[in-house]
N, C-alpha and C positions, 0 to 999 in steps of 0.2 A: 247175123252175129258179127261183132267187131273182132278185130285181132289186135294183139299187143305183144311187144317184145320187151322183156325186162333187161335193161342194161345197167342195172345198179351195181353197187359194191365198189370198194376202193381198189380191187384187184391187187392187193398187197403182195400176193405170191406171184404176181405177174409183173412186178416192178412198176405197178401203177398204170401200165399201158392198157388201153381199151381192148380187152382180150377178144371180144366178138369180131374185131376187124382182122384177126389172124385167119390164115387160110388152112383149110383141111380139104384134101382132095383137089387142090387148085382153086378153090372158091372160098371167099370169106364166109365165116359162119353166119354173120348177119345177113348177107345176101341170100344164102340158102334158105334161111327161115322166113325172110320177107317173101320170097317166091312161094314157099309152101303155104303160108298164111293167106297170101293174096288168092291163091288157087282155091283154098278151102272156104274162105269167107266172101270172096268176090270183091274185096276192097283192100287197099293198102293198109297195113297195120300201123298203129302209132308206136313210137319208140319212147319207152319210159327211161329217161336218162338224166343225170344231174351234172355230168362232167362238162366242162367248157368245150365248145367246138362240136358238140353232139349233132348239131344241125347240119354239119358238113359230112357226116359219116355216110348218109344215104339220102342225097337230095331228093325231095319229093315226099319224104316222110315227115309227118308232124311229130315234134318232140315235146313230150310232156314231162315237166319236172315234178318230183315227189312233193305233194302238198304237205306231207308229214315226213321230212327228211330224217336221216339217221335212225331209221326204224327197221333196218334190215329188209329181208325179203317181204315181210308182211306189209311194210310201207309201200313197196313197189306194187304189190297186189292191190292195195287200196287205191293207189294212183291209177292203175288200169281200170278198176271197177268204176271209179268216179270220173273218168275221162270222157264218158259218153253215155248214151242211153242203151239199155238192153244188155244182154250177156256178152261177155268178152272171152275169147279163146286166147290164152296167153302162154308164152314159152320164154324161158330164160335164154339169153343170147349166147350162152357158152355150151349149148347142147347141139353139136353138129349132126347127130344121127336121128333126131326127131323127124319122122317121115310124114309125108302128106297123107298117106292112108291112115296112120294113127290119129292125126288131127281130125280127119273126116269122121272117124269112129267116135271121138270125143264130142265133136259138134253134133252128131246125129243122136248120141245117147243121152245128152244132158236133159232134154225134156223140160219139165218145170222145176227141176232141182236148182238149189242155190249154188252148189259146188258139185262138179263132176270131174273126178281125177282117175288116172290110171293106177292100178296096182303095180308095184315095182319089184316086189320080192326082196327089196333092200331093208335097211335098218328100220325105216319108218313104215314100210309096207305099202306106201303110196308115194307118188311123185307130185308134190304140190306146185312145182314150177313148170308144169305142163298140163293145163287143164282149162276147164270152163268155170267162170265165176259170174253169177248173176247179180243184178242190182240189189237184191235182198241182202247181200253180204256187207254192204257199206256200213250200216249202223253197227253191226256186230264187230266188224274189224275196227272201227273207230273206238269202240268201247275197250277193246283189248289194247290198242295203242295208248289210250288214256291211262290204262293200268300198267303200261310199260312191259306188257307181255308180248314179245316180238316173235314168238314161235309162229311159223307159217301156218300151222294148223290150230292155233290157239282159239280161234272163234268157232270151230266146227260144232261145238256142243250147242250153239245158238242158231244154227241154220240147217237146212235140209241137204244132206251130203249123200252122194252116190259114187260108186266106183266102177270103172271098166275092169272086169275080172282079169286076173293074171293070165288065164288061158287065152282070153281074147287078145290081150296085149302081145302074147307070144306069136300070134299069127303075123305080126308085123316085124318080128325080129327078137333077138335076145334082149330082154329088158335091161341087162347090165350095159349093153351097147347102146340101145335106144336112149337111155337116160344118162349116158356118160357125159360128164361135164368137165370142161377144160378150166382148171384153176391155176395151173403152173406150166412153165415150159416143158417139164417132163410129161405132163398130161397132154400137151399139144403133140409131142412126139409120139405118145401112145395112140392118140386119136388118128394120126397120120398112118400109123401101122395098121390100126383097125380098118381104116379106109382101104388100104392096099389089100388086106385080106378079104374084105367084102367084094372088091372089084375082081380079084383073082378067082374067088369062089363062083362068080357068075359065069 
C-alpha cells in the first residue's frame, strides 16, 4: 500500500503559509505524518501539493501536483489515487494527532473495498481525509469532478465503501482529537495545548 499526504488548499485562514510546516509538540506536522505513513506502508509517502517550493519542504519526498487543480479536497484525493498503482493510505497534512496505530487499522481493514474511512462522530460521521482509497475510485472521482461536484464523499455512491467503526476508532484516542485539523493560528495554539494535555496525562 502506498502513502500520500495532502497538502492542498490556499491556507487563507493561515495567511497563505504552508500550515503543515508548523510545529506541534516540537515537531512539524508534516514530519510526524511522514514518519507514521512510512512506518505503516514501508515506503516514503508522496506529497500532493501545488504551492511553489513544495519540493524543499521534505527533501526525499516525491511531490505530485493536482492533475485537476482548484477542485478542493476531492481533487487532492484524485491526485493521490492516480499517482501510482494499488491502494493509497492518505492523510491531510494539518492533522497532527493522527496516530500510527490508527493508520495500521485502516491499512489492515481496507481489504477489497474501494474506500475505507474511519467513523468520526462529527458532522459528516466519517473522516474522508484520513483513509484508504483504491484504484477503483479514479473513474468515479473523475466523473464527479467533471460535474463540478467537489464534495469529498460525492463519489461514494459509485464505489464500495467501508468504515472503521467509531468504537474501534476510540481505541486509539478521542476522535475529536485524532481528527483535529489546524486551519488557523488559533487552531495551532489549541493543538499545542491538546498536545501538552496528552503528554501530561501519560
